[in-house]
N, C-alpha and C positions, 0 to 999 in steps of 0.2 A: 781300205784296199779297193781298187777299182776292178770290177769284173769285166772281162773281155766278152766279146760276142760269143766266142767259143764256149766260155764258162756258162753264159746265160743259156745257150742252146742245149748244152749238156744237162743243166738244171731243169729246163723245160721238158726235155726228153724223159728224165727220171720222174718228174711230176706226172707226166702223161702216162707213163708206165704204171705208176702208183694208182692213178685214178682208174685206169683200165683194169688193173688187178683187183682194186677194191670193188668195182662194178661186177667183175667176174665172180668174186667171192659172194657178193650179195645175190647175184643171179643163181649161183650154185645152192645157196641156202634156201632161196625162195622156190627153186624149181621142184616140182613134183610131177612124175610122169602120169600120163593118162593111162587108165586101165582098160582092157578090152571090153567092148560091149558084149552082152549076151542076149540071146532070145529070151523073152519073158518066160519064166518057168510056169508050168501048169500048176494051178492050186492043188491038184490031186497028187502032185509029186512030193508034197510036204506031209509029214506025219501029223495026224490030228492032235495027238498029245503034245507035240512040239508047238503047234499053233496055239493051243490052249495055254501052254506055259508062256509063250510070247505075248499073248493078250494080257496076262497078269503083269508081266514085266513092263510092257508098254504103259500099263496103267500106273505103275510106280513112277515111271519117267514122265508122266503127264504129256505124252506125245500129242494126244488129240487136242490139247488146249492150245498150244502154240501153232500147231499145223492145221488148224481149222479156222477159216474166216467166219465172221458173223453171218449166219444164214447160209454158209457154204457147205460143201460136201466134206464129210470127215476125212481128215488127213490130206486134203487137197491143197493146203497151204494158202498163201496170199493174205495171211493175217498180219496186220500192222503191229510191229513190236517197237514201241518208243524206247529210245536209249538216250543217254547224255550226248551222243554223237550224231543223232539224227534218227530217222525211222528206217528200220529194216522190215522186210516182208518175208515171212517164212516160206520155205520151199515145199513143193508138192512131194509128199512121200507115199503116194499111192503107186501101184505098179504100172502106171501109164508109161509107155516106152519113150515117148518124146518129151513130155513135160514133167514126168515123175521119176521113179527109180526102177522102172520095169526092166531097163537094160543093164542094171547094176548086178554084178556078182556079189556073193557073200563077202569076198575079199574087199571089194570096193566099198560095200556098206560098212564093214568093220573099220576100214581106214578112215572113213568119214566120222564115225562115232568116236574113235580114239585119237585121231590126229587132226581132225578138222580139215580134211582134203576131199573134195568131190571126186567123182569117177573120172572127170575130164582133167584132173590135176589142179583145178583152181582151189584157192584157199577159202574156207568157210569162216564166217564171222562167229565169234564166241557167244553169240546169242544161243547157238547150239552149244550146250555146256560140255564140250569134249574134255575140258580139264577135269571133269568128274567122270564122264563116261569111259575115260581111259582105264578106270579101275574095274570095268565090267569084264567078266570072263568070257572065253570063246563060246561056251555052250549057251550062255544067256544071250549073247549077240546073235547067235544062229537062230534062237527061238524068236527073238524080236523080228529078225529078217523074215522068217517063215510066216509070222503073223501079218506083217505088212504086205508081203507078196501075195497073200490070199485075200486082200481087201479088194473092193471094187475099183478098177482103174478109172481115173477121172482126168480128163484133159483140161489143165488149167495152168497158165503161166503166171508166175508171181510178178507183180508190178516192179518197176525199177526202184531200188532203194533210194531214199532221200537223206543222204548223209552230208556232213560238213565237207567243204571242198577238200579234195585230196584223199579223203578216206575211202573213196570208192576204188582206189588202186589196191587190189587184193594182195599183191606180193608183199605189201607192208605187214600183212598179218603174220608172215613168217617171222618177222622181228618180234611181234607180240608173243608168239609161241615160244621163242627162245627165252623170253623173260618170264613167262607165266605158266607155260604148259610143262608139267612134270609127268612123263609117261611111266607110271608105276603100277604094278599089280597089287591087288588087295592081299594083305598078309594077315592070316588068322592069328589071333592072340591066344596062346595056349592056356593062359591063366584066367581066361574069361569063358563064360558059358557059350554053348552053341547058339542060343537065342541072342545073346549080346553080339556075337560075331556076325550073325545074320543081319541084325539091325545096323551094325556099323557098315557092313558091305552095301546095304541098300541106301543108307543115309549118305555115305561118301560117294556112292556111284550113281545108280539110276535116279534115285530121288533127288540128287543134287541139292540138298537142303542148304548147303553153304553158299549156293549161287545167290540166294536172297538174304540169308541170315549171317553172312560174313561181310564186313565192310570192304569196300573196294577203293583202290587208289585212283589217281587222276587218269591213268591209262586204262582203267576198267578192269584191272586184275585184282583178284582177291588178295587182301593183305595177309602175308604170311605171319604166323604166330598169333593171329587174332581170329582163328576159326570159331565160328558160331558166336562172335561178340556182338552181333546185330548189324543190320544193314538197311537199305532202302529198296523197295520194289514197287514200281509203278505208282510212285507218289505216296506210298504207305510205309511206315516203319515196320521192318521185319524184326521182331524182338530177338534179343540174345537167347541162345539155346544153351548157354553155359551158366555157371553159378552167379554171373553178374545180372541175370534176369531178376528184376525186382520182385517178381511173383514166384521165384523158384521154390521158396519154402512151402508153398501150398500146391505145387504140382507134384504128382507122383505117377507111377506107371498107369494106374487105372484111369486117372483123370486125363492124362495124355492120350491114352487109347480112345476114350470116349470122344475127346475133342477131334482127334484125327479121323475117326471113323464116322462121326456124325456132324462135325462142324460146330459143335456146341458142347459146353460143359457147365454144369450148374454153378461151379465156383469161379468161373472165369469169363463168361459171356460167349457170344457167337463169333465165328470166323467172319472176317470182312476183307474187302479188296481182293488181292490176288490169292489169298488163302482159300477163298470160297471154291474155286474150281479144283484146288488141291484136295480139299475135303471131299468134294463130289467124286473125284477119282478114287480116293482111298476108301470110299464107301463101297466100291466094287471089288476092292482087293481082299484077299483072304485074311481072316482074322489073325492067323499066325504071323504073317508078315507085318501087319499093322502093329501087333503087340511087340514084335521084335524091334521095330522102329521106336516105339514108346520106351522100351527097356533101354535102348542105347541113348536116346535123348535124355532120359531120366538120369543116366549115369554121368552125363555131361553137366547137368544142372546140379547134381549132388555127388561130386567125386569122392566124398569121404564117408558116404553112408551106403548101406545095402540097398539094392534096388527092389527087392521083394518085400517091401513094407506092406502092412495091411492098408486097405483103402481108407483114406482120411478125407472127409468132406469138410472143407472150411468155407463157409458161406458168410460173407460180411452182411450185416443187416442195418447199416447206418441209415437213419432217416431223420434229418434235422430240418424239417420243412419250415418251421416257424422262423428260425434264424435265416434260412435261405430266402424265404419270401420277404423278410424285412429288408434284406440287402438287395434283392432283385425282384421287386413287386411285379413289373411287367413280365418278366420271365416266368413267374409263378402262374400267371394267367395263360401265357403261351403253353406252358407244360400241361396245364389242365385241358386246354383245347386240342393240342396236337400230339401229346405224348402219354397222358395218364391212362388212356384206354388200354395200352399195352404195358406201360412201365410203372404205374402206381403200385405200391407194395402189395395191394390186394387185387390187382388186375388179374383176369382169367389166365393170361399168358404166364404170369409169374406163379400162380397157384398150380398150373400144370407143369411144374418142374422146369420152366424155362429160367435162364439166368436172370438174377436181379441186377439192377443198375449198380447197386452197392458192391457187387462182385466184379463188375466189368473192369478188366485189366486196363483198357484204354482210358477209362475215366479216372483211374488211379495213377496213371503213368505221369512221369515228370514232363514229358513232351506231349502237347495236345494234338499233334498231327493226326493220329488215327481217329481220335474223337471228332475232330473237325471233318475228316474225310467221311466218316460215318454219316454225318448230317448232310454233307454236300452230295455224296454219291449214293447213300443208302446201302442196304445189304440185301442181296438176293439169297434165298436159301439154297444150299447145295442141291443140285439137280432140278432147281426151279420149283420145288414142292415144299409147302410148309409156310410158316410165318415169315414175313419179310419186313424190312425196314425201308420205308419210302425215302426218297431224296427230298430235301427241303431247299435245294439250291435255287429253285425258281420261285419259291414262295416266301422266303425270308431274306432279309438284308444281312449284310455282314454284322451290323450292330446287334440285330435280333439273335442271330446264331451265336455270337460271342456271349451275349447275355444269358441265353438258354444254357450254354455249356457251363458258364460260370455258376449258374444256379444249380445245375445238376451236380457239379463237383462239390459245391458247398453243402448241398442237401444229402447226398448219398455217400460221401467219402469224408475222411478226416484229413485230407491233404490240403496244402496251402493253395491259394488261388493261382491260376496261370497268369503270368504277366503279358501285357500288350496283346490280349486275345483277339480283339477286333482286327488289328493289323495282321495277325497270323492267319485269321480266316480269309482276309482279303488276298493275301499272298498265295495261299493254297488254292483259292478259287481261280486266280489268274493262271497258276500252274496247270490246273485241270483244263483250262480253256485253250492252252497252247497246243 
């Protein structure tokens, strides 16, 4: 059938209408109105008790970590946040009226936290974990708002984001939200204790634990149905917080509480990588909330057992030095020179109730990533005080680091050797340099 010019013109018209209608629908989905500016509230207008509550809640959310640049003013933003899609820079959340949130109403702040939309109507990137903050109740958002609005205003603009081409077009985020943002309120479980419910509320909401400990898809959304199955954060493996965690059997409420509160537990080793600032923040959080978090996480690791078990300390004491030295003679010398002062079984640090290498979860893990990162990056103590692990990135080659890790795994665990370890060290070193 031959189409006439009239038929072609009609077809083109309908196609144009369809395109315009489609663009209109996209624009309607992406559009968010700007909310009115307000004069910055006086700090004295906020109840002191509300501000104190907000300080604790902001601590749960780790706001200061992402919104403070190295050597920068607290909450003034401009911290580089590496993502698979490029580098984002955090926003200034001090009450500065021009570069911060000083002109934001509580309604504007709440919309940003729950819907990922700034006061001016622009979409915010999900580096702000609004898919978790959507569960936070009105009273707690008001408390965090009061806390932030009583901080010292700081004038500081964030640098331009450095994203892959096209991803700087913020209306695209409306589509991401359609796929991955579920705006639901927290629902209390009547068959669980008040402590368990408090822990779930904090873990799912402000603490946004799933942001790191849940795997993500190619679009950066958390994989549904795999909550707490483990993820990757800043080049470190974030272990599973469910029953698939290989060390789940030797975690309980007390050991989780100690680890969260201090960044260390005798039976598991010290926090490393992005978990260090989390532990530093939780060290300032009230014990009741930290324990509630521990109770809820324990219930995810052990869904078929009671959570209020007596404290059980399981400390592995493997030390097969002779066999490890025979297999890795150079690493045995390296260990004696660089590591034994802290990590030999009778070293003062171990005697003083610090974790043994034989108990280190990262050394016993199937994936060597975190053990490699520990040697490459070192471990700073929470709050910058206490024993620390230096970085060996500039003092040892990939071969030496791989040999040292193989030696430590053979000496202090009963696990099989990691394959292709030198190549893994080299790959992770390159990742860190990017």
